[in-house]
C-alpha positions as CSV (number, residue, x, y, z in Angstrom):
1,M,-53.4,-25.1,-14.3
2,T,-50.4,-27.1,-16.1
3,E,-47.7,-25.2,-18.2
4,S,-47.1,-25.9,-21.7
5,P,-43.7,-28.1,-22.1
6,I,-40.7,-26.3,-22.7
7,I,-38.7,-27.3,-25.9
8,L,-35.3,-26.0,-26.7
9,V,-33.8,-25.5,-29.9
10,V,-30.4,-25.3,-31.2
11,D,-29.2,-24.8,-34.6
12,D,-26.7,-22.4,-36.4
13,E,-29.4,-21.7,-39.2
14,P,-31.2,-18.6,-38.0
15,L,-34.1,-20.0,-40.5
16,I,-34.3,-23.0,-39.0
17,R,-34.6,-21.9,-35.6
18,Q,-37.2,-19.3,-36.5
19,A,-39.1,-22.0,-38.5
20,L,-39.1,-24.4,-35.6
21,D,-39.8,-21.5,-33.1
22,T,-43.3,-20.7,-35.3
23,L,-44.1,-24.5,-35.8
24,L,-44.1,-25.4,-32.2
25,R,-45.6,-22.4,-30.8
26,S,-48.5,-22.9,-33.1
27,V,-49.3,-26.2,-31.4
28,G,-49.1,-24.6,-27.8
29,Y,-45.5,-25.5,-26.7
30,R,-43.2,-22.7,-24.8
31,V,-39.9,-22.3,-26.7
32,R,-36.3,-21.2,-26.4
33,T,-33.9,-21.2,-29.2
34,F,-30.3,-21.0,-29.4
35,A,-27.5,-20.6,-32.3
36,T,-24.7,-22.6,-30.2
37,A,-24.8,-25.4,-27.6
38,L,-22.5,-23.2,-25.6
39,D,-25.1,-20.4,-25.4
40,L,-27.6,-23.1,-24.1
41,Y,-25.3,-24.8,-21.7
42,E,-24.8,-21.4,-20.1
43,D,-28.5,-20.7,-19.8
44,D,-30.6,-21.9,-16.6
45,C,-33.5,-23.3,-18.6
46,L,-32.1,-26.8,-19.3
47,P,-33.6,-28.6,-16.1
48,E,-36.9,-27.4,-17.0
49,A,-37.1,-28.5,-20.5
50,S,-39.2,-31.4,-21.7
51,C,-37.4,-31.7,-24.8
52,L,-34.3,-30.7,-27.1
53,I,-34.2,-30.5,-30.6
54,L,-30.4,-30.4,-31.4
55,D,-28.3,-30.0,-34.5
56,I,-25.6,-32.6,-34.7
57,R,-23.3,-30.2,-36.3
58,L,-22.6,-27.0,-34.5
59,P,-20.1,-24.3,-34.0
60,F,-17.5,-25.1,-31.5
61,T,-19.0,-28.5,-29.9
62,S,-20.6,-31.1,-31.9
63,G,-24.2,-32.2,-31.1
64,L,-23.2,-35.8,-30.1
65,D,-20.3,-34.1,-27.6
66,F,-22.9,-31.8,-26.1
67,Q,-25.4,-34.9,-25.5
68,Q,-22.2,-36.8,-23.8
69,K,-21.6,-33.4,-22.0
70,L,-25.5,-33.3,-20.8
71,T,-25.2,-37.0,-19.5
72,D,-21.9,-36.4,-17.3
73,R,-23.9,-33.2,-16.0
74,G,-26.6,-35.3,-14.9
75,I,-29.2,-33.5,-17.0
76,V,-32.1,-35.6,-18.5
77,V,-34.0,-34.5,-21.3
78,P,-35.0,-36.6,-24.6
79,I,-33.1,-35.5,-27.6
80,I,-34.2,-35.2,-31.3
81,F,-31.2,-34.8,-33.5
82,V,-31.6,-33.0,-36.7
83,T,-29.0,-32.7,-39.2
84,A,-28.4,-32.3,-42.9
85,H,-25.2,-35.1,-42.9
86,G,-26.5,-37.6,-41.0
87,D,-24.9,-41.3,-41.5
88,I,-25.7,-44.6,-40.0
89,P,-22.6,-44.3,-37.5
90,M,-24.0,-41.2,-36.0
91,T,-27.6,-42.4,-35.7
92,V,-26.5,-45.4,-33.9
93,R,-24.0,-43.4,-31.6
94,A,-26.9,-41.0,-31.1
95,M,-29.3,-43.8,-30.3
96,K,-27.3,-45.8,-28.2
97,A,-26.3,-42.7,-25.8
98,G,-30.5,-42.0,-25.0
99,A,-31.4,-39.7,-28.2
100,A,-35.2,-39.9,-28.5
101,D,-34.9,-39.6,-32.4
102,F,-32.7,-38.8,-35.1
103,L,-34.3,-36.8,-38.1
104,S,-32.6,-36.0,-41.3
105,K,-33.1,-32.1,-43.1
106,P,-35.3,-31.4,-44.7
107,F,-38.2,-33.2,-42.4
108,R,-41.8,-32.6,-42.6
109,D,-43.3,-30.5,-40.1
110,Q,-45.4,-33.4,-39.1
111,D,-42.6,-35.5,-38.7
112,I,-40.8,-33.1,-36.2
113,L,-44.2,-32.2,-34.4
114,D,-44.7,-36.4,-33.9
115,S,-41.3,-36.5,-32.6
116,V,-41.6,-33.9,-30.2
117,A,-44.9,-35.1,-28.9
118,S,-43.4,-38.7,-28.3
119,A,-40.5,-37.0,-26.3
120,V,-42.5,-34.8,-24.2
121,L,-44.6,-37.8,-23.3
122,K,-41.9,-40.0,-22.7
123,H,-40.2,-37.4,-20.3
124,Q,-43.5,-36.9,-18.8
125,E,-43.9,-40.8,-18.1
126,F,-40.3,-41.0,-16.7
127,L,-40.4,-38.0,-14.4
128,G,-44.1,-39.5,-13.5
129,S,-42.9,-43.0,-12.7
130,S,-39.8,-41.5,-10.8
131,K,-41.7,-39.1,-8.9
132,T,-38.9,-37.9,-6.8
133,E,-35.0,-38.5,-5.9
134,A,-36.5,-39.9,-2.6
135,D,-38.7,-42.4,-4.3
136,L,-35.6,-43.7,-6.7
137,K,-33.2,-43.9,-3.4
138,S,-35.9,-46.2,-1.6
139,R,-35.9,-48.5,-4.8
140,Y,-32.5,-48.5,-5.3
141,T,-32.0,-49.5,-1.6
142,Q,-34.3,-52.5,-2.3
143,L,-31.6,-54.1,-4.7
144,S,-29.1,-56.5,-2.9
145,P,-25.2,-55.1,-2.9
146,R,-24.5,-57.4,-5.9
147,E,-27.7,-55.8,-7.9
148,Q,-26.7,-52.5,-7.0
149,Q,-23.2,-53.3,-8.6
150,I,-24.4,-54.6,-11.8
151,M,-26.7,-51.9,-12.1
152,A,-23.9,-49.4,-12.0
153,M,-21.5,-51.7,-14.3
154,A,-24.4,-52.1,-17.0
155,T,-25.8,-48.1,-16.8
156,A,-21.9,-47.4,-17.2
157,G,-22.1,-49.6,-20.6
158,L,-20.4,-52.7,-20.0
159,M,-21.9,-55.6,-21.8
160,N,-23.0,-58.4,-19.8
161,K,-19.9,-60.6,-20.7
162,Q,-18.0,-58.0,-19.5
163,I,-19.7,-57.7,-16.1
164,A,-19.7,-61.5,-15.7
165,G,-15.6,-61.5,-16.4
166,E,-15.1,-58.6,-14.0
167,L,-17.4,-60.5,-11.2
168,G,-16.6,-63.9,-12.2
169,L,-20.1,-64.6,-12.6
170,S,-21.7,-66.5,-15.5
171,E,-23.7,-64.5,-18.5
172,I,-26.8,-66.1,-17.7
173,T,-26.6,-65.1,-13.9
174,V,-25.7,-61.5,-15.0
175,K,-28.8,-61.1,-17.1
176,I,-30.7,-62.8,-14.2
177,H,-29.8,-59.8,-12.3
178,R,-30.2,-57.2,-14.6
179,G,-33.7,-58.2,-14.9
180,K,-34.3,-58.2,-11.3
181,V,-32.6,-54.6,-11.1
182,S,-35.4,-53.5,-13.9
183,R,-38.2,-54.9,-12.3
184,K,-37.2,-53.2,-8.8
185,M,-36.4,-50.3,-9.9
186,S,-39.6,-50.0,-12.5
187,A,-37.6,-49.1,-15.3
188,K,-39.6,-49.9,-18.6
189,T,-36.5,-49.6,-21.0
190,F,-32.6,-49.8,-20.5
191,A,-32.8,-46.0,-21.4
192,D,-34.9,-45.7,-18.3
193,L,-32.3,-47.4,-15.8
194,V,-29.6,-45.3,-17.2
195,K,-31.5,-42.0,-16.4
196,M,-32.1,-43.4,-12.7
197,A,-28.7,-43.9,-12.7
198,E,-27.7,-40.6,-13.5
199,L,-29.9,-38.9,-10.7
200,L,-28.8,-41.4,-8.2
201,G,-25.1,-40.5,-9.2
202,L,-24.2,-43.9,-9.8
203,S,-20.9,-44.6,-11.6
204,H,-18.6,-47.8,-12.0
205,R,-14.9,-47.4,-10.9
């Protein structure tokens, strides 16, 4: 029998942690809660998690900085940011970095449950499509050297214009290569491609 997904909650407000723990357990999830990002980072449950609910303003390190730290460490987990202080720049930065959702406090129980369910499903689909690191490496080896180069540059955050300039190509040619990369890697979205690059350990420069 398949075990229920693990949901991690990081929020410095005890009442919020307790409320989310109770709510998520009531629909069958396994839940771990933490008061700070550091507490979670030092735990060993991150690789097993299907979703992380993360307060954007935390003691010692912000949720956005912690998101980057997870990316740098190669940990792939959908993040739902929650905050009472959200603004447009924060939302944009979080979503560009691959956040699954961004909810403002106070949020409705159904909103967080819907968001978690969506994040868990996407994570399962990603793991299912990726299967194993060996599968990813096999797909990656099917890329031409130029496509591998462009995949590394694109997933590192370079825009098509920047890639074109560095490689002496036209933007149209870069777009064509990126399309081929996505098809060969079976990446449904750019976020999926970024996650694949993380798992493969790709880097630019």
